[in-house]
N, C-alpha and C positions, 0 to 999 in steps of 0.2 A: 504493499499500500503506499510505505514513504517513497519508493521510488517511481511511483507514477505520479504522487503527489507534488514533489519537487519539479519533475521535468514538466510536470503540465501546467506550474506554476510562470516556467522562467518567460515563454511567448508571450504570456499576458504581459508579465512587467516590461519585457521589451517593447511590445506594443505602447502603455502607458508610457514609457521613457523617451520614445521615440517621437509619440503622437504630441508630447509636451515640449519636445526638443531640452530636457533638461537632463537626462542622467548622462549624457556623454556630451553636453555642450558647454559652454563656458559659464560660470558662476552668474547668473540672470543679475546681480545686483551689481546697480550703476553701471550697467551694460544696455539699458533697455529704456532710453530717452523716446522712443516711439514703439507703438504696436499695433497689429496689423488688423483692420476690419475691411468688412465686405458691405458693400452698398450698390444698390441694382446690378448685382452680380458680378461686382469688379472690384479688387481690393484695393486698398490704400492704408496711411497712418494715421492714428491721431497720436498726442502727447498724452504727459502724463495728466493734463489736465480733463483731458476727453475732448480736445479740441482736435480737429481735422486739419494737419499739418502736410502731408501729400497726399493730393484728390485721387479717389479711388478710380485707377486705369490698369489694374494688372488682372492677369487670369487666376496670378497663385502669388502668394506673398508671404515670406516667412520672419521670423524674430529677428533683430538686430542680433548682430555679435561683432566685435571686433570692428564696431562702428559703421558698417555695410549689412545689407538686408538680402538675401537671396529672392529674387523674383521669376516670375515666367508669364512670357508673353507668347501665345499658341504654344508651341513646342518649343522655343527658346529661352536657354537659360540668361539671366544676366544678374549681373550685383549691381545695388544701389546705394548711395551715401546720404547722408541725414537731411539732406536738400532735393530728395528725389533725382539726384542726376546717375544717369547710368555710368559707373565708373568700370566694368570690366562685363566684355560679354564673350565668353569664350567657347570656342567650337568644341562642347564636351556631350556627351549623352546622358552624364549626370554629374552632381556635383551637391557637396553639403555645405552650412555654414560656416565661415570662416571662424576659427578660434586660435589664439596664439601666433597669428600671423599667416595659417596654413588653412586650407579646406581639403577635404575628401574629393576627389575627382576620376571619372572613367573618359578615356577616348571614345569617341565615335565608332570605332570600331572594334574596342575592345570589353572583355568584360569585367576585367580585373581593376583594381581599384589602386589609386597612387594620392598623392599629395601636391596641390599647387599652391605657389604663392600669390600675392594680388597683383602682381604683372599677368597671370593666368599661365605661368610657368611650372611644369613638374618639376619637382625638385626633389621628389621622391616617388621613382618610378613606379607605373601602376604593376605589383606583383602581387596584390593581394587580393582574395575573396571578399574578405570582409575586412573593414577600416572604419575607423571611427575618430570624433574629432580629437584634438591635444587638450591636456590638461595638465598642469606640474610639469611640461615640458614633456609629456607620454603622451602615447595611443595605444588603444587596445586594437589589433589585427589580429586575422585569422588566415593561414597559407592554403586552409582548405574549409568547405562549408561546415559549419557547425562547431569549428575548430579542431585542433585545441589554440588557445588564443594567449595570446601574449602581449608585450608591451615593447614599443619602439621610440628611439629619440629621434631629434628633428633631423638626425641624416639618415634616417631610415633604418638605422641598425638595432638588431633585437639588445636591450639591457635588462629583461625579463624572457628569458625563455619560452615557448610555447607549451606551456601543460596544465593549461586550467580548461574546464568543461564550459566554463562562461564566465566573464570578469566586465565589470565596470570600471569609470575613470578613475584616477587618482584626484584627492581633494587634500592638500596641505600633508602629504606626505601618507595618506592610507587609502587603499580600494580592495574592494568587496571582490572575492574571486569564489568560484565554487569547484570542490575539489571532489574525487572518490566516486566519479561516474554518478549511475542509477543509487546507490544505497548513499553517495555523499550528502555533504552541506554547504552552506554560505559562511565564508571567513572573512578577515582583512588581513591584506599584507602590507608591510613597509615598501618602501621604495628599493630596497634589495631584493623584493621578493618572497621575504622571512614572513610566515604567518603569525601575526602578532596579537590576533584575535582569534581565536582557534576557531575554526568550522562546527556550528553547532545552528545553524539556522536554515528555515526552510528555503527562506529568500532574503538577501540583505541590498540596500542601496546605498550610494555614495554620501560620505558625512556632507553637511550643510547646515553652517552657524553650529559648529560643534555637536550636532547630532544625527544618529541616521536612523532610517525606518527600518527593522526588519520582522520579519514573520516566524515566530516560534511555537507554529503548529506541531501538533504531534500526530494528527490525521487529518487526511483530507476534508471532512466537513465540516473541522473549526472555522467557525465565523467570526471568530472574536481572537485572532492570532496575531494581528501586526500591533507594534509598540514601537518605542525608540530607545535606543542605547547613547552612551557617550563616547568619546574616542578612548577609554579604556575598557569599552564594552561593558559596562555596568548600565544593567535597565533603569533609565529614570524614569520612563511614563510605562507603565504596564499596559502589555498586549490586552487591548479591548476592541480593536478596530478592525473591519473586513478588508481594507485596503489601508495605504499610509502612503504619501509621499514627502518629498522633500521640504524643510522651513526654508522660508526665505522671508526675509525682513519681520522677523520673530513670530511667523505663522506658516502653518501647513494646513492643506487641505488633507482629510480622514474620510473614510467612507465606512457605513454602520452597514450590515446585510439587510438588503431589500431597504431599504428606507433612503438614503442620499448620503451626499457629502456635506462637512463640516468643517471650517478652519478653528484649530485649536493653538492656545499658545504653549510657550515652551514647560507652562507648569501642566500641561494635557488639559487644559479647561476648556471649554467649547467658546467662541467668541461669537459666531454667526451660523446659519446655515440656508437662509432665505435669500431668493431675489424677490425683494416685494412680498408679496402673497405664496411665493411658490420656492419650494423645497429646493436646495439644487441638488442637480441630477450629474453633473458633470465639472470639474472642479480641476486648475491647474494652480501650480505655485504662485506665487507673487511675482512680478517681474515690476521692480522698482515699487513704484505706489498703488501699483493696480494689479486684480489677478481676472484671466479670463474664466468664465462660468456658462453655465447654462442649464435653464428649468428643465430641458428636454433630453432625457437619457437613452435609456437601451430598450429596443423592442426586440421580442422574438420574432425571427422570421424561419420561413421552412423552404428555403433554396431548393426547388426541382424535385420536390416531395421527399427530398432528404430528411436528414435528422433535424430539429430544432436548433439554432443555435440566435446566441443573442448579438445584436448589431447595433451602432448608434443611429438612434433617430437622428434626423439633419437637427444640428445644435442652433439651438436661438441664443447665441453667442451676445453676451455681454461683459463689461469690464465692471467691477466692484471696486470700491477703496478696502481702507482697512478698517471701516466701520462697517462693511457689508453694504452700502449705499451704491447704486448704479451712478456709475459715472458717465456710461455708455452703453447703448445710445441714449441721450439725453431725453427725458420725459418731456422738455419743450424745446424740440429744435430748432423751431424759429427764435426763441429768447436767446438760446447758447450761441446760435450762429452770426447774431448782432452783438455779442457783446465784445467791448475793445480788447486789443490785444494784451495779453496778460503779461504783466510785468516781471522780472526775474523777482521771485521770494514770495511771490504770491499764488494762491489756488483758487479755482472755479468751483464755487458752491452753486448747484442748480436746486431745485425743489419744486413742486407741483403738487397743489390742492384741488379742491373741488372746485373754488372758485378764485383762484391764480395761481400764477407761477412767478417765480422770478432767476434769474441767474445775475453772481455776484462773484467777484473778487474779494479775497480776506487773505491776512498774512501767514503765511505758511507757520507752523507751529502753534496755530491758536488752536480753541477747540471751538466745535458747533454745536449749539443744542437746539433742538427744535421744538421752538415755544409752544404749537399744537400741542403736543404731547406732554408737554409740561404743565400748561394751564387749561387746557381744551376748549379755547374761547378764541387764543389770538393764534392767526396765521401767520407764522413769519419764523425767522431763526436769530439767536442769541449767537452771536462771534465774542469769545472770552479770551483775552490774553493769557491767565491762568486756568489751566485745566484742573487743578484742585480745587480751586475757587469756585470754579462752573460748577463741580458734582456738589460742593457746599451748599452752593447757592439755590439748586432747582432739586435737592434732595426732597424725593417722595412730595414735588411738587407744592412744599408748603408756601415756598414763596412766590405768589400768585406777581404776573407782569399787568396785571389787570388795572385800568386808568383809577386814579384816587390811595394806590396801595403803594408803598414808601418801599425801597429795596435797599439794604444794607451792601457796599461793595465787598466786604468780606475782607480784603487785603488791602493794604495801602498802595501795594504795585498793580494792581488790577485796573483794567479799561473793560468794558462791556461796550459794544455794539449791535443792537436791534436794529434787524429789518423786519416788519411787520404788516401783513394786510389786516384792517379792523374789521370788526362784523357789522353785519350789516343796521342793525339798531343806530349807528354811526353815522350811515349814509345822508342824512340830510342836513351835514355840520360841514362848515369850510374847514381848511386846514388850517385857518388862521385860528378859528373857535376850537379845534381839536385841540392845538398846540397849547391854545389857554387851559383848557380841561386838564392838562397834564403836570400844572403847576408844583404837584405837590409829589409827581410821581417820586422822584431820588432826592432833590437836592432842597434842604431847609433852608428859609432865609435867603432866598435868593438876592445878589445885590443888583442884576440886571434882567427887568421884566420885559424888557422891549422884543418886540415882535417886527420885522421885518419881510417885505417880499423879496423871492428870490428866483432864479429863472435858470433852468440848465437844461441842455437837448431839448428847446421848444415846451418845456413844461414848467409853468409856475407853482414854487414852492412857497409854502412859510418857513422860515429861520429864527430860530433862537441860539443864543450861547448865553449860558449863565453861570454864577459861581455861587457856591453857599458851602453847605456841610450835611454828611449823610447820617444814615440815624447813627453811626457810632461816633457821631462829632466830627470826623475827620474834614479837612476842607478838600471839597471836589468839583469838577467842572461839567457842565452838561452841554452837550451841542444836541437839538431837535431839528429835523427836517419834515415837514408834511408835505403831501400833494394829491390831487383826486384824480383817480382815473375809472372811468366807467363806473362813477358813482359812488365809488369806495376809497376811502382814507389810503393812501400808503404812505408809511414814515421809517425815518431811519434817526435813531437817537445814538448819540456816544456818551457814555458817562465813564470818567476818569477821575484821577488824584489830581488837585487844585496843582496848577504849574507846567503840569505835563504837555498842553494842547501845542506847545511849538514841535514836541518829539511825535505826536500823534498824527499833526494836521496832514503829513504827508501819505500816511495810511488812510485818515477818514477820506479825503479827496480822492485819492484812489477806488476806495470800494465806491463814492457816490460818481464817480468818472464810468466805471464799470459795470455799472446796476443797469439792470434790464428787468422792469417788472411789468406783468400783464395782468388785466383783472377779468376773471370769465363775468359770464351773468347769472351763474347760479347764484 
């Protein structure tokens, strides 16, 4: 039973690894500025904020690695740079992504695989039946189909002779390998080829961020056999998953039997498992700030009356951030497409409610809290400089953002910026009257009660800047903007310690400049 079990799982994991370009590719942290997306049958690229930066025009598109991405137009392979320009168009029958300056490639008339450099020249002649991307200066290759596998250096010389039944890439001096044939197991070798974490796993994946996903099953029907070990081979997340993939950005996708995928942190705690109201059915590791997921999983098919097998349904791909929020496709493409260019140090936040949507940039490193979920009444988002303060401020929804209620800034160094769409019962008032009604929201004893007209991008605003104290007696400043769109009040408010207007002026102006708000008719 163990022999059948171990080798039946190998092609499954190879498919997972190659499908997400993860097990053999370069580390995806810091090398994924743009991500592939499909629109109207063509592939293009978005940036980490979800903005389309290379218009969809390719028939196929891969992830960026080493600054280039492999694309395909018709049956022609090419590589593009981050500007979308074609930088290499080699005459090859196939090629992989670049990693550490080299890419796997096959000549038009040959079946063997070698490696080309970024000039398209073969620097390691095609002589392998299987070959994979370089990592840690070494690459997994095989001279025969299905092995044995070994490792070569960038001159094409074997540094670890072919003797493994299966092997994955090196990461910081450790690589998972399978030995012992049908009765064997997976363990980890060091750069010299010495087994340093003994063969004991049904399957093992490369290390990432200090942890590796391993299968510790004792029988084929064990659906809770995947967990994580550290670089010493110690189990740090106990086996309880049906499948598990590598960590990236502090999170890893794991699958539960017959349920779906979830992202966990390094403590093994679940972070999120849904895209909107759908369970995640297909998940990939994070690439930078985003991960690709789908709510459409696998379906049972019966090819030509044969045995029932599982096949991926056509995925409805989306990209999510580390809070599980959908970043692409945008809930409101019209708003997002009109948002101004996002400056360095800022991230785009987009949201849609039954009666409104908006797209707005906010500073990297801040936290965003959905006011609708916290107050049950205001539709909007609060951007807070201090995430710890944010959690304290909105704990259990006890601090209401409703008109007439005061808010304690919680910490002296905290800044809060709220963007909100007010409920229907306020639709008969003007922006000026609305700001008048907010007199006691945060600031006590305001020194300046003046309200003046303000116009931006063709929309009239009411504007007020005041100074005073918060509930804790600390000196604070407040900026409040309000306008009316489709009969609804839209407001932006900024609350900060007194005297900090100078340091936050750029932030506030940038947010205002990049705000795109629309209000529905509901």
